[in-house]
C-alpha positions in Angstrom: -6.6 -1.5 14.0 -4.6 -4.6 13.1 -4.9 -3.8 9.4 -3.6 -0.3 10.0 -0.5 -1.6 11.8 0.1 -4.1 9.0 -0.1 -1.3 6.4 2.2 0.9 8.5 4.8 -1.9 8.5 4.4 -2.4 4.8 4.7 1.4 4.3 7.9 1.4 6.4 9.4 -1.4 4.3 8.5 0.4 1.1 10.2 3.6 2.3 7.1 5.7 2.9 8.0 8.4 5.4 6.2 7.9 8.8 4.3 11.2 8.3 2.7 9.7 5.2 1.7 6.3 6.6 -1.9 7.4 7.1 -2.1 8.6 3.5 -0.6 5.3 2.2 -3.2 3.4 4.3 -6.1 5.4 3.0 -5.0 5.1 -0.6 -4.3 1.4 -0.3 -7.7 0.8 1.2 -9.4 2.9 -1.5 -7.6 1.0 -4.3 -7.7 -2.5 -2.8 -10.7 -3.6 -4.9 -9.0 -2.3 -8.0 -5.9 -4.3 -7.2 -7.9 -7.4 -6.7 -10.1 -6.9 -9.8 -7.1 -6.5 -12.2 -6.9 -10.2 -12.6 -3.7 -11.1 -10.8 -4.1 -11.5 -7.1 -0.8 -13.1 -6.1 1.1 -11.6 -3.1 3.9 -10.4 -5.4 1.4 -8.6 -7.6 -0.1 -6.8 -4.6 3.3 -5.8 -3.3 4.3 -4.4 -6.7 1.1 -2.4 -6.8 1.7 -1.1 -3.3 5.3 -0.3 -4.1 4.1 1.8 -7.1 1.5 3.5 -4.9 4.3 4.3 -2.3 6.5 5.9 -5.0 3.7 8.4 -5.6 3.4 9.2 -1.9 7.2 9.7 -1.4 7.3 12.5 -4.0 
């Protein structure tokens, strides 16, 4: 449950509408390993990847 609240906060900060937070959470969870396997695991790289994911959700 704590992870979901954290993702909801990140979604909010990235501008994902509240009615899409669950979708954002599900997509971020599904793509997490891909984010980590891309070679760069810094916090800024993860935020950039999540921001890109959030842009697709806001459309």
